[in-house]
C-alpha positions, 0 to 999 in steps of 0.5 A: 500500500502506498500513501499519497496526497493530491493538491487540487483546486475547487473553483467556479461552479464546482464551489457549490459541490458539497463535501460528500459530492466532492468525495464521490466525484473525486473517487469516480474520476480516479476510477475512470482514470484507472488509478489503482486505489486501495479499498478497505476490506470487509462487507462494505468496501470503500476507497480510503480517501480523505479531504483535509480541512474541507471547504464550506459549500460555496467557498472556492480554493486553490490549495485543497488536499486529498489523501488516498492509498494506492495498491501500486508502490508509486504514483503513475507519472502522468496521474495529474494529466489523467485526472484532469482529463476526466475531472468536471469543470472547476476541479483541477489536480495540481500535483500528487506526491508521496507522503513517505517523504515527510508530508505534514499530518492533517492535525498540523494545520493551524492557519488558512489564507483566504481572499474575501471579495466584497461586492457593491451595487455601485462604487466602493463607498467613500471611507470603507476601506479605511474604517474596515482597516480601523475595525480590524486593528482593534484589540477587541472585536467581540462577535458571536461565533457559532459551533457544534457546541452552541453560541459563544461571544469571542474576540475575532482579533484573536483568530486572525494571524495578522491585520487583513490587507484591504484594497478597493477596485471599482465596485468591489473590495479584496480582503486578504486574511490569515484566519485560524484553522483546524480545532479552533478555526474561524470562517472568513465569513465572520469578517463579513459579519463583523463589518456588518455588525460594527459598520452598518452604514456600508451595505455589502451586496455579496461576499465570495470566499477563496482559500489561497493557502494553508499553513502549520502553526509555525506558518510553514506552507502545508504539504 
């Protein structure tokens, strides 16, 4: 059995694929390109595949990871090309590599870099960028955070590794942030909620979220 990891992108219309459907889609694509997947034994056999830090439905990303096992002793040399030939629009394999060379553990993930796009019906309102920058520069940004354990007021600032970088472009604003991931994660949606809560004079028409990178606690790129 050979352990491997794939880095892939989930973009365009594919961002609306649920996590379960994504798993099924990737398994079917591997079967179509004759990837020698390892299956569990027993009555209900299934391929061992695992997505690290799954994206929420509606989010896109270019730094997604899938772990899987192969029956062969190495990955096929043309595995990426073969997969991309059968993957649906919006899903794209970027690289496949063995985990025997010291790949990180999923538990090592601590931070995610996201690009948030805020759209407006007209031009970006005057003062929006400056006031949002001032908001996120505060030491305390109380916000209600929901989890499986219930609701709790937390300090959003403690979940950000650095001050978000914000730029305006015509009818939209780009906000790049590094937010906590893993066990103590923070969805980038909370930055949008913070703006809506503390700066209600600005009406954000729509928001999109795209993951750019994933890091360990030491800010090493996850691999």
